[in-house]
C-alpha positions as CSV (number, residue, x, y, z in Angstrom):
1,M,328.8,78.7,43.6
2,T,326.3,81.5,43.1
3,S,323.7,79.9,45.3
4,W,326.2,79.3,48.1
5,S,327.5,82.9,48.0
6,G,323.9,84.1,48.1
7,T,323.1,82.1,51.2
8,L,326.2,83.2,53.1
9,R,326.1,86.8,52.2
10,P,323.3,88.3,54.3
11,R,324.4,89.2,57.9
12,R,322.0,91.8,59.1
13,S,322.0,91.0,62.8
14,A,325.5,91.5,64.2
15,P,325.2,92.3,67.8
16,R,328.6,91.0,68.8
17,P,330.7,93.9,67.6
18,Q,328.5,96.3,69.6
19,L,328.8,94.2,72.7
20,V,332.5,93.9,72.2
21,G,332.7,97.7,71.8
22,L,330.6,98.2,75.0
23,S,332.7,95.8,77.0
24,S,335.9,97.4,75.8
25,R,334.7,100.8,76.9
26,K,333.9,99.4,80.3
27,V,337.4,97.9,80.6
28,R,339.3,100.8,79.0
29,G,338.2,103.4,81.7
30,P,339.5,101.4,84.7
31,V,342.7,100.4,82.8
32,L,343.5,104.0,81.9
33,G,342.7,105.1,85.4
34,A,345.1,102.5,86.9
35,L,347.7,103.5,84.3
36,G,347.5,107.2,85.2
37,L,347.8,106.3,88.9
38,G,350.7,104.0,88.3
39,I,352.5,106.8,86.4
40,A,351.9,109.3,89.1
41,L,353.2,106.9,91.8
42,A,356.3,106.0,89.7
43,L,357.0,109.7,89.2
44,W,356.6,110.4,92.9
45,Q,359.2,107.6,93.7
46,L,361.6,108.8,91.0
47,L,361.6,112.4,92.1
48,A,361.9,111.6,95.8
49,A,364.6,108.9,95.3
50,T,366.7,111.2,93.1
51,R,366.3,114.0,95.7
52,V,364.8,116.3,93.3
53,L,362.2,116.7,96.0
54,D,363.4,117.6,99.5
55,P,363.5,114.2,101.4
56,Q,362.9,116.0,104.7
57,A,359.6,117.3,103.3
58,I,358.4,114.5,101.0
59,P,359.3,110.9,101.6
60,T,359.6,108.3,98.8
61,M,356.5,106.4,97.7
62,V,358.0,103.1,98.8
63,S,358.6,104.3,102.4
64,T,355.2,105.9,102.5
65,F,353.4,102.7,101.5
66,R,355.7,100.7,103.9
67,T,354.5,103.0,106.7
68,I,350.9,102.4,105.6
69,G,351.4,98.6,105.7
70,D,352.8,99.0,109.3
71,S,350.1,101.4,110.5
72,I,347.1,99.4,109.2
73,Q,348.1,96.6,111.6
74,T,347.7,98.8,114.6
75,R,344.5,99.5,116.5
76,H,345.4,103.2,116.9
77,L,344.8,103.9,113.2
78,W,341.5,102.1,113.0
79,V,340.2,103.8,116.1
80,G,340.9,107.2,114.4
81,V,339.3,106.0,111.1
82,G,336.2,104.8,113.0
83,Q,335.9,108.2,114.8
84,T,336.1,110.1,111.6
85,L,333.6,107.9,109.7
86,E,331.2,108.1,112.6
87,A,331.0,111.8,112.6
88,T,331.0,111.9,108.8
89,A,328.1,109.5,108.5
90,I,326.0,111.1,111.1
91,G,326.5,114.7,109.8
92,F,326.0,113.6,106.2
93,A,322.8,111.8,106.9
94,I,321.3,114.7,108.9
95,G,322.5,117.4,106.5
96,S,321.3,115.6,103.4
97,A,317.9,114.9,104.9
98,L,317.5,118.5,105.9
99,G,318.8,119.6,102.4
100,I,316.3,117.4,100.6
101,V,313.3,118.5,102.6
102,A,314.2,122.2,102.5
103,G,315.2,122.1,98.8
104,T,311.9,120.3,97.9
105,I,309.8,122.9,99.7
106,I,311.7,125.9,98.3
107,G,311.7,124.4,94.8
108,L,308.0,123.8,94.7
109,N,307.0,127.2,96.1
110,R,307.7,130.3,94.1
111,F,307.4,132.6,97.1
112,A,309.8,130.4,99.2
113,Y,312.3,130.3,96.3
114,A,312.2,134.1,95.8
115,S,312.6,134.6,99.6
116,C,315.3,132.0,100.4
117,F,317.5,131.7,97.3
118,L,319.7,134.7,97.9
119,L,320.1,133.8,101.6
120,I,321.2,130.3,100.6
121,E,323.7,131.7,98.0
122,F,325.1,134.0,100.7
123,C,325.5,131.3,103.3
124,K,327.1,128.7,101.0
125,T,330.0,131.1,100.4
126,I,330.9,131.2,104.0
127,P,333.9,128.9,104.5
128,I,333.5,126.3,107.2
129,I,336.9,127.3,108.7
130,A,335.4,130.7,109.5
131,V,332.6,129.4,111.6
132,L,334.4,126.4,113.1
133,P,335.8,128.4,116.1
134,L,332.2,129.2,117.0
135,F,331.3,125.5,117.0
136,V,334.4,124.8,119.2
137,L,333.5,127.6,121.6
138,L,329.9,126.3,122.0
139,F,330.5,122.5,122.0
140,G,334.2,122.0,122.5
141,T,336.2,119.3,120.7
142,T,333.4,116.8,120.8
143,L,331.5,114.6,118.4
144,K,328.6,117.1,118.5
145,M,331.0,119.9,117.3
146,K,332.1,117.8,114.3
147,V,328.6,116.7,113.4
148,L,327.2,120.2,113.5
149,A,330.1,121.5,111.3
150,I,329.4,118.7,108.8
151,I,325.7,119.5,108.8
152,F,326.4,123.2,108.2
153,G,328.8,122.5,105.3
154,G,327.0,119.6,103.8
155,F,323.5,121.1,103.8
156,F,324.1,123.6,101.0
157,P,325.2,121.2,98.1
158,T,322.2,119.0,98.7
159,V,319.6,121.8,99.1
160,I,320.9,123.7,96.0
161,Q,320.9,120.6,93.8
162,T,317.4,119.6,95.1
163,I,316.1,123.1,94.3
164,Y,317.5,122.9,90.7
165,G,316.1,119.4,90.3
166,V,312.6,120.2,91.5
167,R,312.5,123.3,89.2
168,S,313.9,121.4,86.2
169,V,310.6,119.8,85.3
170,D,309.9,120.1,81.6
171,P,306.8,122.4,81.2
172,V,305.4,120.1,78.5
173,V,305.6,117.2,80.9
174,G,304.0,119.3,83.6
175,D,301.2,120.4,81.4
176,T,300.6,116.8,80.2
177,A,300.3,115.7,83.8
178,T,297.8,118.4,84.4
179,I,295.7,117.4,81.4
180,F,295.6,113.8,82.6
181,G,294.3,115.1,85.9
182,L,297.1,113.9,88.2
183,G,296.8,115.1,91.8
184,R,299.6,116.9,93.6
185,V,301.0,113.8,95.2
186,R,301.0,111.7,92.0
187,R,302.4,114.5,90.0
188,F,305.2,115.0,92.6
189,L,306.0,111.2,92.6
190,M,305.6,110.6,88.8
191,V,306.9,113.9,87.4
192,T,309.0,115.9,89.9
193,V,310.9,113.1,91.5
194,P,312.2,111.5,88.2
195,S,313.2,114.9,86.9
196,A,315.0,115.8,90.1
197,A,316.7,112.4,90.7
198,P,320.0,113.1,88.8
199,Y,320.4,116.5,90.5
200,L,319.7,114.9,93.9
201,A,322.3,112.2,93.2
202,T,324.9,114.8,92.4
203,G,324.1,116.8,95.5
204,L,324.5,113.6,97.7
205,R,327.8,112.7,96.0
206,L,329.1,116.2,96.6
207,G,327.8,116.2,100.2
208,A,329.4,112.9,101.0
209,T,332.9,114.0,99.9
210,G,332.4,117.4,101.5
211,A,331.4,115.8,104.8
212,L,334.6,113.9,105.0
213,L,336.7,117.0,104.1
214,I,334.9,119.1,106.8
215,D,335.4,116.4,109.4
216,I,339.1,116.2,108.6
217,V,339.5,120.0,108.7
218,A,337.6,120.1,112.1
219,E,339.9,117.4,113.5
220,I,343.1,119.1,112.3
221,T,342.2,122.7,113.2
222,A,340.1,122.1,116.3
223,G,341.7,119.0,117.7
224,G,338.7,116.8,117.3
225,S,339.3,113.0,117.7
226,G,339.9,111.1,114.5
227,I,342.4,110.5,111.7
228,G,342.7,114.3,111.2
229,L,344.0,114.6,114.8
230,Q,346.5,111.9,114.0
231,V,347.8,113.9,111.0
232,L,348.2,116.9,113.3
233,Q,350.1,114.8,115.9
234,A,352.4,113.2,113.2
235,Q,353.3,116.7,111.9
236,A,354.0,117.9,115.4
237,A,356.3,114.9,115.9
238,G,358.1,115.4,112.6
239,D,357.1,112.0,111.3
240,V,356.9,112.9,107.6
241,A,356.4,109.3,106.4
242,Y,353.5,108.7,108.7
243,T,351.9,112.1,107.8
244,Y,351.9,111.2,104.1
245,A,350.7,107.7,104.9
246,L,347.7,109.2,106.7
247,L,347.0,111.5,103.8
248,V,347.1,108.6,101.4
249,I,344.7,106.7,103.6
250,I,342.3,109.7,103.8
251,G,342.4,109.9,100.0
252,C,341.6,106.2,99.7
253,I,338.6,106.6,102.1
254,G,337.3,109.5,100.0
255,M,337.7,107.5,96.8
256,L,335.9,104.5,98.3
257,I,333.0,106.8,99.4
258,V,332.7,108.3,95.9
259,L,332.9,104.9,94.2
260,G,330.3,103.4,96.5
261,I,327.8,106.3,96.1
262,T,328.3,106.3,92.3
263,A,327.7,102.6,92.1
264,L,324.6,102.9,94.2
265,E,323.4,105.8,92.2
266,R,323.7,104.0,88.9
267,R,321.9,100.9,90.3
268,L,319.0,102.9,91.8
269,L,318.6,105.2,88.8
270,S,319.3,102.7,86.1
271,W,315.7,103.4,84.8
272,H,316.5,107.1,84.1
273,E,317.4,108.0,80.6
274,V,320.6,109.8,81.6
275,Y,322.0,106.6,83.1
276,R,320.7,104.4,80.3
277,H,322.6,106.5,77.8
278,Q,325.8,106.2,80.0
279,A,325.4,102.4,80.1
280,G,325.0,102.3,76.3
281,Q,321.4,101.2,76.4
282,P,318.9,102.4,73.8
């Protein structure tokens, strides 16, 4: 009996509880998110159905989603979504590219940083709604107007995050690279880029959502073609259910953009220690 207990006792390698815990964390997040969304939708339906909320201002959740089901079968909605996504994608791509290039140059050069940082801080506080009439005056309610507005608004999150990322290089790592005789190009690729990658990813994520919001604002306030214009038309017609349906659709589009960029970010930067820790890797 003693020998059997001695052979069965040692269990030093027990990876299964750790794997189970990791998988449970991966499952628990989406489950809790879905639960919170379900509670919010149920509360919306309850308050609207019991007329605690003004039915002329806020429709029920059921009627809103019924309107969504009807509208997604029409070509009119998808044309507006396509027009919005077209301007958002073009403006985001150009604004992000300019922000990365400018942020890298400013972050690597002390004179450029000292000269430009206050100007960038000043410009980023200017609301897009204040300069939008100027874009409309110059370019009308065209695709160019929306793209330029998105570039203006989306440039600053990317350039600021890029500057912070480029300047966040650990001095010890920089000195080590110098000791090993790395040239400027190799030092930039092997030291600066890995240090700046999480900051850059954050800037791109903020820029993408900001691009969509700026596009919608431009369409609603300036009458640019897209789903924002459809919101304006639904409000003018007094179609409350369709207005809320469009707002829900806009929210879903923004959520899909964020989820897509986040998934791409984790895949491309899985080698970085920040993302390894988030994934539970050693």
